[in-house]
C-alpha positions as CSV (number, residue, x, y, z in Angstrom):
1,M,11.6,-28.8,25.8
2,N,13.7,-29.4,22.7
3,A,12.5,-29.0,19.1
4,P,15.0,-30.4,16.6
5,V,14.5,-29.4,13.0
6,Q,15.9,-30.3,9.6
7,Q,16.8,-27.2,7.7
8,P,17.8,-26.9,4.0
9,A,21.5,-26.2,3.3
10,P,22.1,-22.4,3.5
11,N,22.1,-20.7,0.1
12,H,25.0,-18.2,-0.1
13,R,23.3,-16.2,-2.8
14,H,19.9,-14.7,-3.6
15,V,17.6,-16.5,-6.1
16,A,18.3,-15.1,-9.5
17,S,15.8,-12.4,-10.2
18,Y,15.6,-8.9,-11.4
19,Y,15.7,-7.7,-7.8
20,A,18.9,-9.6,-7.1
21,A,20.5,-8.3,-10.3
22,S,19.5,-4.7,-9.5
23,S,20.1,-4.6,-5.7
24,L,22.1,-2.2,-3.8
25,P,25.6,-3.3,-2.7
26,Q,25.1,-5.6,0.2
27,P,27.5,-6.8,2.8
28,D,28.0,-10.4,3.5
29,L,27.0,-10.6,7.2
30,P,28.8,-13.2,9.3
31,A,27.4,-16.6,10.4
32,L,26.7,-17.0,14.0
33,T,29.6,-18.6,16.0
34,G,29.9,-19.2,19.7
35,E,27.1,-18.3,22.2
36,L,25.5,-14.9,22.5
37,V,23.1,-13.6,25.1
38,A,20.2,-11.2,24.0
39,D,17.0,-9.8,25.3
40,V,15.3,-11.1,22.1
41,C,16.3,-13.6,19.4
42,V,14.5,-13.1,16.0
43,V,14.5,-15.9,13.6
44,G,14.0,-14.8,10.0
45,G,15.7,-12.0,8.0
46,G,12.7,-11.0,5.9
47,F,10.5,-8.0,6.5
48,S,8.8,-9.5,9.6
49,G,12.1,-10.2,11.4
50,L,13.9,-7.1,10.2
51,N,11.2,-4.7,11.3
52,T,10.7,-6.4,14.6
53,A,14.5,-6.3,15.2
54,L,14.6,-2.6,14.2
55,E,11.6,-1.6,16.4
56,L,13.1,-3.5,19.4
57,A,16.6,-2.0,19.0
58,E,15.0,1.4,18.8
59,R,13.5,0.7,22.2
60,G,16.9,-0.2,23.7
61,L,16.6,-4.0,23.7
62,R,19.5,-6.3,22.8
63,V,18.5,-8.1,19.7
64,V,20.1,-10.9,17.7
65,L,18.6,-11.9,14.3
66,L,19.3,-15.2,12.6
67,E,18.8,-15.7,8.9
68,A,19.3,-19.1,7.2
69,H,20.3,-17.7,3.9
70,K,20.7,-14.0,2.9
71,I,18.8,-11.0,4.2
72,G,15.7,-10.7,2.1
73,W,16.2,-14.2,0.6
74,G,12.6,-15.3,0.9
75,A,9.3,-13.5,-0.2
76,S,10.5,-10.2,1.1
77,G,13.2,-10.0,-1.6
78,R,11.2,-11.7,-4.4
79,N,7.7,-10.3,-4.3
80,G,5.8,-8.1,-6.7
81,G,6.9,-5.0,-4.9
82,Q,3.3,-3.8,-4.4
83,L,2.7,-1.6,-1.4
84,I,-1.1,-1.8,-0.9
85,R,-3.3,-0.6,1.9
86,G,-5.1,-3.0,4.2
87,V,-4.5,-6.2,6.2
88,G,-6.6,-9.3,5.7
89,H,-9.6,-10.1,3.5
90,G,-13.2,-9.4,4.7
91,L,-12.4,-8.2,8.1
92,D,-16.1,-8.0,9.1
93,Q,-16.1,-11.7,9.5
94,F,-14.2,-11.2,12.8
95,T,-16.8,-9.0,14.3
96,N,-18.1,-11.7,16.6
97,V,-14.5,-12.2,18.0
98,I,-13.2,-8.6,18.4
99,G,-16.4,-6.6,18.0
100,A,-17.3,-3.9,15.5
101,D,-14.9,-1.3,17.1
102,G,-12.1,-4.0,16.9
103,V,-12.8,-4.5,13.2
104,R,-12.7,-0.8,12.6
105,Q,-9.3,-0.6,14.4
106,M,-7.9,-3.3,12.3
107,K,-9.0,-1.4,9.1
108,L,-7.3,1.6,10.4
109,M,-4.1,-0.4,11.1
110,G,-4.3,-1.5,7.5
111,L,-3.9,2.1,6.5
112,E,-1.3,2.8,9.2
113,A,0.9,-0.1,7.9
114,V,1.6,1.7,4.6
115,E,2.5,4.8,6.6
116,I,5.0,2.8,8.5
117,V,6.8,1.8,5.3
118,R,6.6,5.5,4.1
119,Q,8.1,6.8,7.3
120,R,10.8,4.0,7.4
121,I,12.0,4.9,3.9
122,E,12.0,8.6,4.6
123,R,13.8,8.4,8.0
124,F,16.6,6.1,6.8
125,Q,16.8,7.4,3.2
126,I,16.3,4.0,1.7
127,A,16.8,4.0,-2.1
128,C,14.1,1.5,-3.2
129,D,12.4,3.3,-6.0
130,L,9.2,4.1,-4.0
131,T,6.4,5.3,-6.4
132,W,2.9,6.2,-5.5
133,G,-0.2,5.1,-7.3
134,Y,-2.1,1.8,-7.4
135,C,-5.2,0.5,-9.2
136,D,-7.5,-2.4,-8.4
137,L,-8.7,-3.9,-11.7
138,A,-12.3,-5.2,-12.2
139,N,-12.6,-8.3,-14.2
140,K,-16.5,-8.3,-13.9
141,A,-19.2,-5.8,-13.1
142,H,-19.5,-7.4,-9.6
143,D,-15.9,-6.5,-8.9
144,L,-16.7,-2.8,-9.6
145,E,-19.6,-3.0,-7.1
146,G,-17.2,-4.1,-4.5
147,F,-14.8,-1.2,-5.3
148,A,-17.6,1.3,-4.7
149,E,-18.1,-0.2,-1.3
150,D,-14.3,-0.1,-0.7
151,A,-14.2,3.6,-1.7
152,S,-17.1,4.4,0.7
153,E,-15.5,2.6,3.5
154,L,-12.1,4.4,3.0
155,R,-14.1,7.7,3.2
156,S,-15.6,6.6,6.5
157,L,-12.1,5.8,7.8
158,C,-11.1,9.4,6.9
159,Y,-8.5,8.1,4.3
160,R,-6.5,11.1,3.3
161,Y,-5.4,10.1,-0.1
162,E,-7.2,10.3,-3.5
163,T,-9.4,7.4,-4.5
164,R,-11.4,7.3,-7.7
165,L,-13.7,4.8,-9.4
166,L,-13.1,4.2,-13.1
167,Q,-15.6,2.9,-15.6
168,A,-14.7,0.7,-18.5
169,N,-14.3,3.7,-20.9
170,E,-11.7,5.2,-18.5
171,M,-9.4,2.2,-18.0
172,H,-7.0,3.2,-20.8
173,S,-5.9,6.1,-18.7
174,V,-4.4,3.5,-16.3
175,V,-3.7,0.3,-18.3
176,G,-3.3,-0.3,-22.0
177,S,-5.5,-3.4,-22.1
178,D,-9.2,-4.1,-23.0
179,R,-9.4,-6.8,-20.4
180,Y,-11.0,-4.8,-17.5
181,V,-14.5,-3.3,-17.0
182,G,-13.4,-0.8,-14.3
183,G,-11.1,0.0,-11.5
184,L,-10.4,1.8,-8.2
185,I,-7.4,4.2,-8.1
186,D,-5.7,4.6,-4.8
187,M,-2.9,7.2,-4.6
188,G,-2.0,6.2,-1.0
189,S,-0.7,2.8,-2.2
190,G,2.1,2.2,-4.7
191,H,5.2,0.1,-5.6
192,L,8.8,-0.2,-4.8
193,H,12.0,-2.4,-5.0
194,P,11.4,-4.9,-2.2
195,L,14.9,-6.3,-1.9
196,N,16.4,-2.9,-1.7
197,L,13.9,-2.0,1.0
198,A,14.9,-5.0,3.0
199,L,18.6,-4.3,2.7
200,G,18.0,-0.7,3.7
201,E,16.1,-1.8,6.8
202,A,18.8,-4.4,7.7
203,A,21.4,-1.5,7.6
204,A,19.1,0.6,9.8
205,A,18.6,-2.2,12.4
206,R,22.4,-2.7,12.6
207,Q,22.8,1.1,12.9
208,L,20.5,0.9,15.9
209,G,22.5,-1.9,17.5
210,A,20.8,-5.1,16.4
211,K,23.2,-8.0,15.6
212,L,22.3,-9.7,12.3
213,F,23.7,-13.0,11.2
214,E,23.4,-14.7,7.7
215,Q,24.0,-18.4,6.8
216,S,22.7,-19.2,10.3
217,A,19.9,-21.7,9.9
218,V,18.3,-22.7,13.3
219,T,18.8,-26.4,14.0
220,R,17.1,-26.6,17.4
221,I,15.2,-24.5,19.9
222,D,15.2,-25.2,23.6
223,Y,12.1,-23.7,25.0
224,G,11.6,-22.6,28.6
225,R,11.7,-19.4,30.7
226,E,14.7,-18.6,28.7
227,V,15.0,-19.9,25.2
228,K,18.2,-21.2,23.6
229,V,18.3,-21.1,19.8
230,H,20.9,-23.3,18.2
231,T,22.6,-23.1,14.8
232,A,25.3,-25.3,13.3
233,R,28.1,-23.2,14.8
234,G,26.6,-21.3,17.6
235,S,23.6,-20.5,19.9
236,V,21.7,-17.6,21.3
237,R,20.2,-17.4,24.8
238,A,17.4,-15.0,25.2
239,K,14.4,-14.1,27.3
240,T,12.1,-13.9,24.3
241,L,12.0,-15.5,20.8
242,V,10.3,-14.2,17.7
243,L,9.6,-16.5,14.8
244,G,9.2,-14.5,11.6
245,C,9.8,-17.2,8.9
246,N,6.3,-17.3,7.3
247,A,6.2,-19.7,4.4
248,Y,9.8,-20.8,5.1
249,L,9.2,-21.9,8.6
250,N,9.6,-25.6,7.5
251,D,9.6,-27.9,10.6
252,L,10.9,-25.3,13.0
253,N,7.7,-25.1,15.0
254,P,5.0,-27.6,13.8
255,Q,2.3,-25.9,15.8
256,L,2.7,-22.7,13.8
257,G,3.7,-24.5,10.6
258,G,0.3,-26.2,10.4
259,K,-1.5,-22.8,10.3
260,V,0.3,-21.4,7.3
261,L,0.3,-22.9,3.8
262,P,3.2,-22.2,1.5
263,A,2.0,-21.2,-1.9
264,G,4.1,-20.5,-5.0
265,S,3.9,-17.2,-6.8
266,Y,5.9,-16.4,-10.0
267,I,7.2,-13.3,-11.8
268,I,8.7,-12.5,-15.2
269,A,10.6,-9.3,-16.1
270,T,10.8,-8.1,-19.6
271,E,13.7,-6.4,-21.3
272,P,13.8,-2.6,-20.7
273,L,10.9,-1.0,-22.7
274,S,11.1,2.3,-24.6
275,E,9.5,5.2,-22.9
276,E,6.7,5.0,-25.5
277,Q,6.1,1.3,-24.9
278,A,6.0,1.6,-21.1
279,H,3.7,4.5,-21.3
280,A,1.3,2.6,-23.5
281,L,1.2,-0.2,-21.0
282,L,0.8,1.7,-17.8
283,P,0.4,5.5,-18.6
284,Q,0.5,6.6,-14.9
285,N,3.2,4.1,-13.8
286,M,0.8,2.5,-11.2
287,A,1.0,-0.9,-9.7
288,V,-2.2,-2.9,-10.6
289,C,-3.8,-6.2,-9.6
290,D,-6.9,-7.9,-10.9
291,Q,-9.6,-9.8,-8.8
292,R,-9.3,-13.4,-10.0
293,V,-8.4,-16.3,-7.8
294,A,-5.3,-16.9,-9.9
295,L,-4.7,-13.2,-10.0
296,D,-2.4,-11.1,-12.2
297,Y,-0.4,-8.3,-10.7
298,Y,2.1,-6.1,-12.6
299,R,4.0,-2.8,-12.6
300,L,6.9,-1.1,-14.2
301,S,10.4,-1.2,-12.8
302,A,12.5,2.0,-12.5
303,D,14.3,1.0,-15.7
304,R,11.0,0.5,-17.5
305,R,10.7,-3.3,-17.4
306,L,7.3,-4.8,-17.1
307,L,7.3,-7.0,-13.9
308,F,4.4,-9.4,-14.4
309,G,3.4,-11.8,-11.7
310,G,0.7,-14.1,-10.4
311,A,-0.4,-17.8,-10.8
312,C,-0.7,-18.7,-7.1
313,H,0.1,-22.4,-6.9
314,Y,-0.9,-24.5,-3.9
315,S,0.2,-27.8,-5.4
316,G,3.8,-27.5,-4.0
317,R,5.2,-28.0,-7.6
318,D,6.9,-25.1,-9.4
319,P,6.6,-24.8,-13.2
320,K,9.6,-26.3,-14.9
321,D,9.9,-23.1,-17.1
322,I,8.5,-20.1,-15.3
323,A,8.8,-17.8,-18.3
324,A,7.0,-20.3,-20.6
325,Y,4.3,-20.6,-18.0
326,M,3.9,-16.8,-17.3
327,R,4.4,-15.4,-20.8
328,P,0.9,-16.4,-22.2
329,K,-0.7,-14.9,-19.1
330,M,1.2,-11.6,-19.9
331,L,0.2,-11.8,-23.6
332,A,-3.4,-12.3,-22.7
333,V,-3.3,-8.8,-21.1
334,F,-0.8,-7.1,-23.4
335,P,-0.7,-8.9,-26.8
336,Q,1.4,-6.1,-28.0
337,L,4.4,-7.5,-26.2
338,A,4.6,-10.7,-28.3
339,G,8.0,-9.7,-29.6
340,V,9.4,-8.5,-26.3
341,K,12.2,-10.6,-24.6
342,I,11.9,-12.0,-21.1
343,D,15.1,-11.2,-19.2
344,Y,14.3,-12.6,-15.7
345,Q,12.0,-15.3,-14.3
346,W,11.7,-16.4,-10.7
347,G,9.3,-17.6,-8.1
348,G,9.0,-18.0,-4.4
349,M,6.7,-19.0,-1.5
350,I,4.1,-16.8,0.1
351,G,2.3,-17.8,3.4
352,I,-1.5,-18.3,3.3
353,G,-3.7,-18.5,6.3
354,A,-7.2,-20.1,6.3
355,N,-9.0,-16.9,7.1
356,R,-6.5,-14.7,5.2
357,L,-5.8,-12.6,8.2
358,P,-2.1,-12.1,9.3
359,Q,-1.3,-14.3,12.2
360,I,0.3,-12.1,14.9
361,G,0.5,-13.4,18.5
362,R,2.3,-15.5,21.1
363,L,2.2,-19.2,21.9
364,K,0.0,-20.1,24.8
365,E,2.3,-23.0,25.9
366,Q,5.4,-20.7,25.6
367,P,4.3,-17.2,26.3
368,N,7.8,-15.8,25.7
369,V,7.6,-17.0,22.0
370,Y,6.0,-14.6,19.6
371,Y,5.2,-15.0,15.9
372,A,4.1,-13.2,12.8
373,Q,3.2,-15.0,9.5
374,A,0.5,-15.8,6.9
375,Y,0.2,-12.4,5.0
376,S,-1.6,-14.1,2.1
377,G,0.3,-12.1,-0.6
378,H,-0.1,-8.6,1.0
379,G,3.0,-8.7,3.2
380,V,4.9,-5.7,2.2
381,N,2.8,-3.4,4.5
382,A,1.5,-6.0,6.9
383,T,4.9,-7.2,7.9
384,H,5.9,-3.7,8.9
385,L,2.8,-3.4,11.0
386,A,3.6,-6.8,12.7
387,G,7.1,-5.6,13.5
388,K,5.7,-2.6,15.3
389,L,3.0,-4.6,17.2
390,L,5.3,-7.3,18.3
391,A,7.9,-4.8,19.6
392,E,5.2,-2.9,21.5
393,A,4.1,-6.2,23.2
394,I,7.6,-7.5,23.9
395,S,8.8,-4.2,25.3
396,G,5.8,-3.9,27.7
397,Q,4.0,-1.1,25.8
398,Q,0.3,-1.2,25.8
399,S,-0.6,-2.6,22.4
400,G,-4.3,-2.8,21.7
401,G,-3.4,-3.8,18.1
402,F,-1.4,-6.8,19.1
403,D,-4.2,-7.9,21.5
404,L,-6.8,-7.6,18.7
405,F,-4.7,-9.8,16.3
406,A,-3.9,-12.3,19.0
407,K,-7.6,-12.8,19.9
408,V,-8.5,-14.2,16.4
409,P,-8.2,-18.0,16.3
410,H,-6.4,-19.7,13.4
411,I,-7.3,-23.2,12.3
412,T,-4.7,-25.7,11.4
413,F,-5.0,-26.8,7.8
414,P,-6.3,-30.4,7.4
415,G,-4.4,-33.2,5.8
416,G,-1.1,-32.8,7.7
417,K,2.2,-31.7,6.2
418,H,2.0,-33.7,2.9
419,L,-1.8,-33.6,2.1
420,R,-2.8,-30.0,3.0
421,S,-1.4,-28.5,-0.2
422,P,-3.1,-30.9,-2.6
423,L,-6.4,-30.6,-0.7
424,L,-6.3,-26.8,-0.9
425,A,-5.3,-27.0,-4.6
426,L,-8.5,-28.9,-5.3
427,G,-10.6,-26.2,-3.3
428,M,-8.9,-23.3,-5.3
429,L,-9.7,-25.2,-8.6
430,W,-13.3,-25.1,-7.6
431,H,-13.2,-21.4,-7.1
432,R,-11.5,-20.9,-10.4
433,L,-14.2,-22.9,-12.2
434,K,-16.9,-20.7,-10.4
435,E,-15.2,-17.6,-12.0
436,L,-16.1,-19.0,-15.5
437,V,-19.8,-19.1,-14.7
């Protein structure tokens, strides 16, 4: 079975961003030429693909990874850099599918996911500015009630890191804004430089024997007992295929593409702040995130810039001027930054699933094709868990975690390729209006 696809022209550079400007030295990896044979072909050079390749190479499999642009070019190299516990939203909704014990196992895997990142960084000595400390911000009293339930659940899961509820009069110890009515501190979550993490993991995967190729967009996939993956100048024959493209899947596999909705998220980075300014904004140097539908998330970089992100867009249209669009949102939180210059502005696509659970599984029609996608804005940790679960399943290890995720059904968004984004944009507008009540 052939699956031709139209791919965008390869981009030979990263999107201009603070991360690209402050990244570690990175080699230009070759484009694929000729035909290679592998045990596994991985498509996508973001966290999903890199960690799957790394885990498989560690298990002794021959792995070829194909990236259409540069390693970490998509959301993995552009995101907010927040490393937050958990996978999915409202996992109890899946009790009727995987049972109460299955839900508990997923919640535990959401904690394990952060530990995988921690161990990866320590083992391969990846310089990515890892900093511990995170706080959920309550916009309303109802949010704080939810945080109390979260804290109780973490205790029931024997979470080993400090968590602490904050009331309104304690919030200035975390954030220099009067916007919030409370918070939940989590010292087992934190923040990092995501592009440098991706580059470090790419180096580790290559060190373990995986072959990585850039500027190698997939043009066609021949499915069968053996897959053949074509690029403009070469091909890979493999027993197994992994699709880890997430929001950048495009038309590569329409069956999977219909289950993940690309949504735009945007970030601005200020000029470097003085130590006094930075301390006034985020006294404990934590990553933070509020609870609104069009959420704000922000943190300090290693050189004391405020990285302020949010404004999830489902319309498919990016703002013409990201800085002009995001700056008022930043000033609504920190009016004291009115005179501060914006040095960087960028955006990118995240992958949203209808039920907000990461989609990890294999295709029924092609059981040698595996996938991981739809992290709904919490992919830094969930991608690392996905890589581990995929590698366990592909290498024949017993993987109860993979089986749990694979059991959960995922609907195809209505409206087809061109209407599903506008339809969801209308739905999200309704939820934003409800927040005003």
